[in-house]
C-alpha positions as CSV (number, residue, x, y, z in Angstrom):
1,X,-139.2,-24.5,-5.1
2,X,-141.0,-21.8,-2.9
3,X,-138.0,-21.7,-0.5
4,X,-135.6,-21.1,-3.5
5,X,-137.8,-18.2,-4.7
6,X,-137.5,-16.6,-1.3
7,X,-133.7,-17.1,-1.2
8,X,-133.5,-15.7,-4.7
9,X,-135.4,-12.6,-3.6
10,X,-133.2,-12.1,-0.5
11,X,-130.1,-12.5,-2.7
12,X,-131.4,-9.8,-5.1
13,X,-132.0,-7.5,-2.2
14,X,-128.5,-8.0,-0.9
15,X,-127.0,-7.4,-4.3
16,X,-128.8,-4.1,-4.8
17,X,-128.0,-2.8,-1.3
18,X,-124.4,-4.1,-1.5
19,X,-123.9,-2.3,-4.8
20,X,-125.2,0.9,-3.4
21,X,-122.9,0.8,-0.4
22,X,-120.0,-0.2,-2.5
23,X,-120.4,2.7,-5.0
24,X,-120.8,5.2,-2.1
25,X,-117.7,3.9,-0.3
26,X,-115.5,3.5,-3.4
27,X,-116.4,7.0,-4.7
28,X,-115.6,8.6,-1.4
29,X,-112.2,6.8,-1.2
30,X,-111.5,7.8,-4.7
31,X,-112.0,11.5,-4.0
32,X,-110.2,11.4,-0.6
33,X,-107.1,9.9,-2.2
34,X,-107.4,12.2,-5.3
35,X,-108.1,9.1,-7.4
36,X,-110.5,9.2,-10.3
37,X,-113.8,7.4,-10.3
38,X,-112.8,5.7,-13.5
39,X,-109.8,4.2,-11.9
40,X,-111.7,3.0,-8.8
41,X,-114.4,1.6,-11.1
42,X,-111.8,-0.3,-13.1
43,X,-110.2,-1.8,-9.9
44,X,-112.0,-1.9,-6.5
45,X,-115.6,-1.9,-7.8
46,X,-114.8,-4.2,-10.7
47,X,-113.0,-6.7,-8.3
48,X,-115.8,-6.5,-5.7
49,X,-118.6,-7.1,-8.2
50,X,-116.6,-9.9,-9.8
51,X,-116.3,-11.8,-6.5
52,X,-119.4,-14.0,-7.2
53,X,-117.8,-15.1,-10.5
54,X,-114.6,-15.9,-8.7
55,X,-116.4,-18.0,-6.0
56,X,-118.5,-19.9,-8.5
57,X,-115.6,-20.6,-10.9
58,X,-113.2,-21.8,-8.2
59,X,-115.9,-24.2,-7.0
60,X,-116.7,-25.3,-10.5
61,X,-113.0,-25.8,-11.4
62,X,-112.3,-27.9,-8.3
63,X,-115.4,-30.0,-9.0
64,X,-114.5,-30.3,-12.7
65,X,-117.6,-28.6,-14.0
66,X,-115.8,-27.3,-17.1
67,X,-118.8,-26.0,-19.1
68,X,-119.8,-24.0,-16.0
69,X,-116.3,-22.4,-15.7
70,X,-116.3,-21.2,-19.3
71,X,-120.0,-20.5,-19.5
72,X,-120.0,-18.4,-16.4
73,X,-117.1,-16.1,-17.6
74,X,-118.1,-15.8,-21.3
75,X,-121.8,-15.5,-20.5
76,X,-121.1,-12.9,-17.7
77,X,-119.0,-10.8,-20.1
78,X,-121.7,-10.9,-22.7
79,X,-124.3,-10.0,-20.1
80,X,-122.1,-7.2,-18.8
81,X,-121.4,-5.8,-22.3
82,X,-124.8,-6.0,-23.9
83,X,-127.4,-6.0,-21.1
84,X,-125.8,-4.1,-18.2
85,X,-124.2,-1.4,-20.2
86,X,-127.3,-1.2,-22.4
87,X,-129.6,-0.8,-19.4
88,X,-127.3,1.8,-17.8
89,X,-127.2,3.7,-21.2
90,X,-131.0,3.6,-21.5
91,X,-131.3,5.1,-18.0
92,X,-129.0,8.0,-18.9
93,X,-126.6,8.6,-21.8
94,X,-123.1,7.6,-20.7
95,X,-120.2,9.8,-21.6
96,X,-116.8,8.0,-21.7
97,X,-113.3,9.4,-21.3
98,X,-110.7,9.1,-24.0
99,X,-108.7,6.6,-22.0
100,X,-111.8,4.3,-21.8
101,X,-112.5,4.5,-25.5
102,X,-108.9,4.1,-26.8
103,X,-107.3,2.1,-24.0
104,X,-109.6,0.1,-21.7
105,X,-112.1,-1.1,-24.3
106,X,-109.2,-2.3,-26.6
107,X,-107.7,-4.1,-23.6
108,X,-111.0,-5.8,-23.1
109,X,-111.0,-6.8,-26.7
110,X,-107.5,-8.2,-26.4
111,X,-108.6,-10.3,-23.3
112,X,-111.3,-11.9,-25.4
113,X,-108.9,-12.6,-28.3
114,X,-106.4,-14.2,-25.8
115,X,-109.1,-16.6,-24.5
116,X,-110.0,-17.6,-28.1
117,X,-106.4,-18.3,-28.9
118,X,-105.4,-20.1,-25.7
119,X,-108.5,-22.2,-25.3
120,X,-108.6,-23.3,-28.9
121,X,-104.9,-24.3,-28.7
122,X,-104.2,-23.4,-32.3
123,X,-100.6,-24.5,-31.9
124,X,-101.4,-27.8,-30.2
125,X,-104.2,-30.2,-31.0
126,X,-105.8,-30.5,-27.5
127,X,-108.6,-28.0,-26.8
128,X,-107.8,-27.1,-23.2
129,X,-106.9,-24.1,-21.1
130,X,-103.8,-25.4,-19.3
131,X,-102.1,-24.2,-16.2
132,X,-99.5,-22.4,-18.4
133,X,-102.4,-20.6,-20.1
134,X,-103.8,-19.7,-16.7
135,X,-100.4,-18.2,-15.7
136,X,-100.2,-16.3,-18.9
137,X,-103.6,-14.7,-18.2
138,X,-102.6,-13.9,-14.6
139,X,-99.4,-12.2,-16.0
140,X,-101.6,-10.1,-18.3
141,X,-103.8,-9.2,-15.4
142,X,-100.7,-7.9,-13.4
143,X,-99.8,-5.8,-16.5
144,X,-103.3,-4.4,-16.6
145,X,-103.1,-3.5,-12.9
146,X,-99.7,-1.8,-13.5
147,X,-101.4,0.2,-16.3
148,X,-104.3,1.3,-14.1
149,X,-101.8,2.3,-11.4
150,X,-100.1,4.7,-13.8
151,X,-103.5,6.2,-14.6
152,X,-104.6,6.7,-10.9
153,X,-103.8,10.4,-10.6
154,X,-104.2,11.3,-14.3
155,X,-107.9,12.1,-14.2
156,X,-109.6,15.2,-12.6
157,X,-111.4,14.6,-9.4
158,X,-114.5,16.6,-8.5
159,X,-114.8,16.9,-4.7
160,X,-118.0,16.4,-2.8
161,X,-117.7,18.0,0.6
162,X,-120.4,15.9,2.2
163,X,-118.8,12.6,1.1
164,X,-115.3,13.8,2.0
165,X,-116.5,14.6,5.6
166,X,-117.6,11.0,6.2
167,X,-115.5,9.3,8.9
168,X,-112.9,6.8,7.7
169,X,-114.5,3.9,9.6
170,X,-117.9,4.6,8.0
171,X,-116.3,4.7,4.5
172,X,-114.5,1.4,4.9
173,X,-117.6,0.0,6.6
174,X,-119.7,0.8,3.5
175,X,-117.1,-0.9,1.3
176,X,-116.7,-4.1,3.4
177,X,-120.4,-4.5,4.1
178,X,-121.2,-3.8,0.5
179,X,-118.7,-6.5,-0.7
180,X,-120.0,-9.1,1.8
181,X,-123.6,-8.4,0.8
182,X,-122.6,-8.7,-2.9
183,X,-120.9,-12.0,-2.3
184,X,-123.6,-13.5,-0.1
185,X,-126.4,-12.2,-2.4
186,X,-124.6,-13.5,-5.5
187,X,-124.2,-16.9,-4.0
188,X,-127.8,-17.1,-2.9
189,X,-129.0,-16.1,-6.4
190,X,-126.8,-18.6,-8.2
191,X,-127.6,-21.5,-5.9
192,X,-131.3,-20.9,-6.1
193,X,-131.2,-20.5,-9.9
194,X,-129.1,-23.6,-10.5
195,X,-131.4,-25.7,-8.3
196,X,-134.5,-24.5,-10.2
197,X,-132.9,-24.9,-13.6
198,X,-131.5,-28.4,-12.7
199,X,-135.0,-29.6,-11.9
200,X,-136.0,-28.7,-15.4
201,X,-133.2,-30.7,-17.0
202,X,-131.2,-27.9,-18.5
203,X,-127.6,-28.5,-19.5
204,X,-124.6,-27.2,-17.6
205,X,-123.5,-25.2,-20.7
206,X,-126.8,-23.4,-20.9
207,X,-126.9,-22.9,-17.2
208,X,-123.4,-21.4,-17.2
209,X,-124.1,-19.1,-20.2
210,X,-127.4,-17.8,-18.9
211,X,-128.6,-18.3,-15.3
212,X,-125.2,-18.5,-13.6
213,X,-123.7,-15.8,-15.8
214,X,-126.7,-13.5,-15.2
215,X,-126.7,-14.4,-11.5
216,X,-123.1,-13.7,-10.9
217,X,-123.3,-10.5,-12.9
218,X,-126.2,-9.0,-10.9
219,X,-123.6,-7.1,-8.7
220,X,-122.4,-5.4,-11.9
221,X,-125.9,-4.7,-13.0
222,X,-126.9,-3.2,-9.6
223,X,-123.7,-1.2,-9.4
224,X,-123.9,0.2,-12.9
225,X,-127.6,1.0,-12.6
226,X,-127.1,2.8,-9.3
227,X,-124.2,4.7,-10.8
228,X,-126.3,5.6,-13.8
229,X,-129.1,7.0,-11.7
230,X,-126.4,9.0,-9.8
231,X,-125.1,10.3,-13.2
232,X,-121.7,8.7,-12.5
233,X,-120.8,7.5,-16.0
234,X,-117.2,6.6,-15.0
235,X,-118.2,4.0,-12.5
236,X,-121.1,2.7,-14.6
237,X,-118.8,2.1,-17.6
238,X,-115.5,1.4,-15.7
239,X,-117.3,-1.3,-13.6
240,X,-118.4,-3.2,-16.7
241,X,-115.2,-2.9,-18.7
242,X,-113.1,-3.6,-15.6
243,X,-115.2,-6.6,-14.7
244,X,-114.8,-8.1,-18.2
245,X,-111.1,-7.7,-18.0
246,X,-111.0,-9.1,-14.4
247,X,-113.2,-12.1,-15.4
248,X,-110.9,-13.2,-18.2
249,X,-107.4,-12.3,-17.0
250,X,-107.9,-12.9,-13.3
251,X,-110.8,-15.3,-12.7
252,X,-110.3,-17.5,-15.7
253,X,-106.6,-17.4,-15.1
254,X,-107.0,-18.5,-11.5
255,X,-109.5,-21.2,-12.5
256,X,-107.1,-22.7,-15.1
257,X,-104.2,-22.5,-12.7
258,X,-106.2,-24.5,-10.1
259,X,-107.1,-27.1,-12.6
260,X,-106.7,-27.3,-16.4
261,X,-110.1,-26.8,-18.1
262,X,-111.2,-28.8,-21.2
263,X,-112.7,-26.5,-23.8
264,X,-115.8,-27.1,-25.9
265,X,-115.3,-25.3,-29.2
266,X,-119.1,-24.6,-29.2
267,X,-118.1,-21.7,-26.9
268,X,-116.3,-20.1,-29.9
269,X,-119.7,-18.7,-31.1
270,X,-120.2,-16.9,-27.8
271,X,-116.6,-15.5,-27.8
272,X,-117.2,-14.2,-31.3
273,X,-120.3,-12.5,-30.1
274,X,-118.2,-10.9,-27.2
275,X,-115.5,-9.8,-29.6
276,X,-118.1,-8.4,-32.1
277,X,-120.0,-6.7,-29.3
278,X,-116.8,-5.0,-27.9
279,X,-115.9,-3.8,-31.4
280,X,-119.5,-2.5,-31.8
281,X,-119.3,-0.7,-28.5
282,X,-116.1,1.0,-29.7
283,X,-117.7,2.1,-33.0
284,X,-120.9,3.3,-31.2
285,X,-118.9,5.4,-28.8
286,X,-116.6,6.7,-31.5
287,X,-119.4,7.7,-33.8
288,X,-121.4,9.2,-30.8
289,X,-118.5,11.5,-29.9
290,X,-117.5,9.4,-26.8
291,X,-121.1,9.0,-25.6
292,X,-123.4,6.0,-25.5
293,X,-126.7,7.5,-26.4
294,X,-130.1,5.8,-25.6
295,X,-130.7,4.3,-29.1
296,X,-127.3,2.7,-29.2
297,X,-127.8,1.4,-25.6
298,X,-131.2,0.0,-26.6
299,X,-129.5,-1.8,-29.5
300,X,-127.2,-3.6,-27.1
301,X,-130.1,-4.8,-24.9
302,X,-132.1,-6.0,-27.9
303,X,-129.0,-7.9,-29.2
304,X,-128.6,-9.6,-25.9
305,X,-132.3,-10.6,-25.8
306,X,-132.1,-12.1,-29.3
307,X,-128.9,-13.9,-28.4
308,X,-130.5,-15.4,-25.2
309,X,-133.5,-16.6,-27.1
310,X,-131.2,-18.2,-29.7
311,X,-129.3,-20.1,-27.0
312,X,-132.6,-21.4,-25.5
313,X,-133.9,-22.4,-28.9
314,X,-130.7,-24.3,-29.7
315,X,-131.0,-26.2,-26.5
316,X,-134.6,-27.1,-27.3
317,X,-133.7,-28.1,-30.8
318,X,-130.9,-30.4,-29.7
319,X,-133.2,-32.2,-27.3
């Protein structure tokens, strides 16, 4: 147990440093190429911080741990939406662009609805995310990438001379080392957490929705917190929204394509929370004139804490 605590600490350190390097490298690349921070947050940073979810889900899918596959993605998205965005918003009020409010957030909502429809197989009787469903999600992911590509040069870019003067090798070095640190750190955190939870006799469903979901989302947490401290709202928000879209369309799509995943309808409750939270975020931003103010951000964090306590209490009640 002591060794796992040490590995968990090392993993957390790698996640935080990796996120810092990734944000610096990605921001510099964005400005050098005249690409907005929002676009880079929705793509490169989102993909990099979603790497732990991808590694865990591919492994769980191959080994047929179906509750972990769904729990990791749905739990990660709820963690991203309520806790990470909430914490970042408490650190500093987050201003969003019109495209985020009226385009990216609705796309994230559509992603959640698609999982609900496909996994519940409302047309067919069997509750399963089939290979065909996985391919549908991957096609939607490609459409999302095409949309982001059309937005790449549509946002203003504020140049930072110091960052622009960084040598190319150093910029890419920051990104590559950051991604490697994120992946290694995420893996260490998850492996250590799963081992500790397993020794306490916790179900795979709860592990997936809580410990694994939070562990694989630590890169998003570190990245968004670092971005919030640096007053970079675009990457703080773009990272979360982009990761949620990546998680469903890309990672869940890949997982189902590798191996069809049986679906437990108990996850519907967690998807409803995700859909409700995404709608709530839209309403909070819309009413706050495209800004997530601290009270609204605190509400997101409190909601997540209550939700987590409910999950644990339900597990205890069933036992």
